[in-house]
C-alpha positions in Angstrom: 105.3 75.2 96.9 101.8 76.6 97.0 100.6 80.1 96.2 97.8 81.6 98.3 95.6 84.7 97.8 94.7 86.3 101.1 91.8 88.6 101.8 91.4 90.6 105.0 88.4 92.8 105.9 87.6 92.2 109.5 87.7 95.8 110.8 88.8 99.0 109.1 91.6 97.8 106.9 90.9 96.3 103.4 93.8 94.1 102.2 94.8 91.5 99.6 98.1 89.6 99.3 99.8 86.8 97.5 102.1 84.7 99.6 103.9 81.4 98.9 104.3 78.5 101.2 108.0 79.2 101.3 107.4 82.6 102.9 107.7 84.8 99.9 105.4 87.8 99.9 104.8 88.5 96.2 102.4 91.4 96.7 100.5 93.1 99.4 97.9 95.8 98.9 96.2 97.6 101.8 93.6 100.4 101.9 93.0 102.1 105.2 89.9 104.0 106.3 91.3 106.5 108.8 89.7 109.5 107.1 86.3 107.9 107.1 86.3 107.1 110.8 88.3 110.0 112.2 85.3 112.3 112.7 83.7 109.7 114.9 86.8 108.9 117.0 86.5 105.2 116.2 85.3 102.6 113.7 81.7 102.8 112.5 80.8 99.3 111.3 78.4 100.3 108.6 80.9 102.8 107.1 83.6 100.2 107.2 81.5 97.5 105.5 80.6 99.9 102.6 84.3 100.9 102.2 85.3 97.2 102.0 82.7 96.5 99.3 83.9 99.5 97.2 87.6 98.8 97.3 88.2 95.1 97.7 87.8 93.9 94.1 90.1 96.5 92.6 92.6 95.8 95.4 92.7 92.1 94.7 93.2 92.9 91.0 96.1 95.2 91.9 97.7 92.5 94.1 97.5 89.9 91.3 98.9 92.4 88.8 101.8 93.4 91.1 102.7 89.8 91.5 102.4 89.0 87.8 99.9 86.3 88.6 96.3 85.4 87.6 93.7 83.4 89.6 94.7 80.4 87.5 98.2 80.5 89.2 96.7 80.5 92.7 96.4 77.2 94.7 93.8 78.4 97.2 92.0 81.5 98.4 92.1 82.4 102.1 89.7 84.9 103.5 89.1 86.1 107.0 85.8 84.5 108.2 85.9 86.0 111.7 86.0 87.3 114.4 85.4 90.9 113.6 82.8 93.4 112.5 80.3 91.1 110.8 79.6 93.4 107.8 83.2 93.7 106.9 83.9 90.0 107.5 81.0 89.1 105.2 82.3 91.3 102.4 85.7 89.6 102.4 84.4 86.0 102.9 81.7 86.3 100.2 84.3 87.7 97.8 86.7 84.9 98.6 83.9 82.4 98.0 83.0 83.9 94.6 86.6 83.8 93.5 87.0 80.2 94.7 83.9 79.1 92.9 84.7 81.0 89.7 88.3 79.7 89.5 87.7 76.3 90.9 90.1 76.8 93.8 89.8 75.6 97.4 88.5 78.1 100.0 90.3 78.5 103.3 88.2 80.3 105.9 90.8 81.9 108.2 90.3 82.8 111.8 91.7 86.4 112.0 93.3 85.6 115.4 95.0 82.6 113.8 96.4 84.9 111.2 98.0 87.0 114.0 99.1 83.9 115.9 100.9 82.4 112.9 102.3 85.6 111.4 105.6 85.4 113.3 106.3 82.1 111.4 106.0 84.0 108.1 109.1 86.0 108.9 111.0 83.6 111.2 111.5 80.1 109.6 113.2 78.9 112.8 110.1 79.5 114.9 108.8 76.0 115.7 105.8 74.9 117.7 105.1 75.2 120.6 105.5 78.8 121.5 104.0 81.2 124.1 102.0 83.9 122.4 100.8 87.3 123.7 98.1 88.4 121.3 97.3 92.1 121.8 95.1 94.0 119.5 92.2 96.4 119.4 89.7 93.7 120.1 91.6 91.0 121.9 94.1 90.5 124.7 95.1 86.9 125.2 98.0 84.6 126.2 98.0 81.4 124.3 100.2 78.3 123.9 100.5 77.7 120.2 101.0 74.0 119.8 100.4 73.7 116.0 98.2 74.9 113.1 94.7 74.9 114.5 95.9 73.9 118.0 95.7 76.6 120.5 95.4 76.5 124.3 94.2 79.8 125.8 95.9 80.6 129.1 94.4 84.0 129.7 92.0 86.5 128.1 90.5 89.9 129.0 87.4 90.0 131.1 86.4 93.4 129.7 88.4 95.7 127.4 91.3 94.8 125.2 94.6 96.6 125.6 94.3 98.2 122.1 90.8 99.3 122.9 92.1 101.0 126.0 94.7 102.8 124.0 92.1 104.1 121.5 89.8 105.2 124.2 92.6 107.0 126.0 93.5 108.8 122.8 89.9 109.9 122.4 89.8 111.2 126.0 93.0 113.2 125.4 91.7 114.5 122.0 94.5 112.8 120.0 92.2 111.4 117.3 92.0 108.0 115.7 93.8 105.6 115.5 94.9 106.1 119.0 97.7 103.6 119.8 100.6 105.3 117.9 99.4 108.8 119.0 99.4 107.8 122.7 102.8 106.3 122.4 104.2 109.4 120.7 102.7 111.7 123.4 103.9 109.4 126.2 107.5 110.0 125.1 107.1 113.6 126.4 105.6 112.7 129.7 106.5 111.2 133.1 105.2 107.7 133.5 105.1 108.1 137.3 103.3 111.4 137.4 99.7 110.1 137.6 98.6 107.4 140.0 96.7 104.9 137.9 95.5 101.4 138.8 97.0 98.1 137.6 93.9 95.9 137.4 94.3 92.2 138.4 98.1 92.6 139.1 99.2 89.8 141.5 95.7 88.3 141.3 95.3 84.5 141.4 93.0 84.9 138.4 95.1 84.6 135.2 93.2 87.2 133.1 93.5 90.8 132.0 91.2 93.8 132.8 91.6 97.3 131.3 88.1 98.9 131.9 89.0 100.3 135.3 92.3 101.7 134.0 90.3 103.4 131.2 87.9 104.9 133.7 90.8 106.2 135.9 92.2 108.0 132.8 88.9 109.7 132.4 89.0 110.9 136.0 92.6 112.0 135.8 91.8 114.1 132.7 88.7 115.6 134.1 90.5 116.6 137.3 92.5 119.2 135.3 95.5 118.4 137.6 97.7 116.6 135.0 99.3 117.3 131.7 98.1 115.2 128.8 101.6 113.9 128.2 101.9 112.7 131.8 98.5 111.0 131.6 99.6 109.2 128.3 102.9 108.1 129.8 101.3 106.9 133.0 98.6 105.0 131.2 101.1 103.3 128.9 103.3 102.3 131.8 100.2 100.8 133.6 99.5 98.7 130.5 103.1 97.6 130.3 103.0 96.6 134.0 99.7 94.7 133.6 100.9 92.8 130.6 104.2 91.8 132.3 102.5 90.7 135.5 100.0 88.4 133.6 102.8 87.0 131.4 104.9 86.2 134.4 101.9 84.4 136.0 101.3 82.4 132.8 104.9 81.2 132.8 104.8 80.5 136.5 101.6 78.4 136.1 102.2 76.7 132.8 106.0 76.8 132.3 107.9 78.5 129.5 108.4 77.5 125.9 111.4 77.9 123.7 110.0 81.2 122.3 108.0 84.1 123.5 106.0 85.6 120.6 104.0 88.8 120.4 101.4 89.6 117.7 98.5 92.0 117.0 98.4 95.7 116.5 99.6 96.7 120.0 102.7 94.6 119.4 104.0 97.6 117.5 104.3 99.6 120.7 108.0 100.2 121.6 107.8 100.0 125.4 105.7 96.9 125.3 108.2 95.2 123.0 111.1 96.2 125.3 109.3 94.7 128.3 108.6 91.5 126.4 112.3 91.2 125.4 113.2 91.4 129.1 110.6 88.8 130.1 111.9 86.4 127.5 115.5 87.0 128.7 114.5 86.4 132.3 113.0 83.0 131.4 115.6 81.9 128.9 113.2 82.2 125.9 114.0 83.6 122.5 111.8 86.6 121.6 110.1 86.9 118.2 108.0 89.7 116.9 106.8 90.4 113.4 107.8 93.8 111.8 105.3 96.5 112.7 103.4 96.4 109.4 102.7 92.7 110.0 101.4 93.3 113.5 98.5 95.4 112.4 95.7 94.0 110.3 97.0 92.8 106.9 96.3 90.2 104.2 99.8 88.7 104.2 99.1 87.1 107.6 95.8 85.7 106.3 97.5 84.3 103.2 100.2 82.8 105.4 97.7 81.2 107.7 96.0 79.9 104.6 99.3 78.5 103.4 99.9 76.7 106.7 96.3 75.3 106.6 96.6 74.3 103.0 99.8 72.4 103.6 98.0 70.6 106.4 95.1 69.7 104.1 92.6 72.0 105.8 90.2 73.6 103.5 86.5 74.7 103.9 83.3 74.4 102.0 81.6 77.3 100.3 78.8 77.3 102.8 81.1 78.4 105.6 79.4 81.1 107.7 81.0 84.4 108.8 81.4 84.6 112.5 81.5 87.8 114.6 83.1 85.8 117.4 85.4 82.8 116.9 87.6 81.6 119.8 90.9 80.0 119.0 90.4 77.7 121.9 86.7 76.8 122.1 87.4 74.3 125.0 88.8 77.0 127.2 87.0 77.7 130.5 84.7 80.7 130.1 86.1 83.7 131.9 83.9 86.0 133.9 82.9 89.4 132.6 80.2 90.7 130.3 82.8 91.9 127.8 84.8 88.7 127.6 86.7 88.4 124.2 87.1 84.7 123.8 
């Protein structure tokens, strides 16, 4: 059994965790930045980086104390090395490098997306490779075939905005504040999902990818028209996202076949109607459905520590000159999708 210290700082959550290779979470400490970014309606990268720098070291100390461990007890240090806001990524990665050098421990530079992709295996020991993964977050929207640690085949990606980004922008349009996803979902419960006619970009398209920029623009127009209640706009928007995700997933299964498991990960995976839809898709295609608990869907250090544990068990470690990456595709061999805003 190995013990991994995980560090996460890719966006606006600072986190540290201690996780064992037999799936025991000994501690997890997380500090959010909602108050700092709320006045701006979104994450300000410079503010985020400064906040990470201020809180990360005491957060790591608190995680070690809660677990009753010291750096001497740790087998490796895993830190998010990308993709993400480069200032925040650098804070976490440099801290991880410093601790690894000081303690004489291996460094594991973790792809943040791999953290999400492997997180369901932290809570489900029966989840074996391969599995079909819908990765939906504020910065990414992809369908991947997860074939093993470090082995990912991208089947679809977004050609512009990610689903989570569209949720946050819709919340800002409706004056709901930040973070937007949970607030849009809450307001949508009071509305009629069929009240506002909104587009479903790329539905039934031969192209496998996602697109949410046009949907976001349609929400702006619906709001500015003054003809619709905010709760109806929220409900109609959420239903449009659900429909787009389902259509693209159905196409992926049709084109590439199903796996034994359908898995969802990323912050948007905490959305109730999206989870319900995914359960139905899995049932329709005789797949088991796996989703991490909500707290493990959003950015956290436990998933980074677990990805570190999986990589450590596979003998995959990194040198101290590993460079932070603002973009880092899980499948670098995937054909480039069209669109200026492509999130690989």
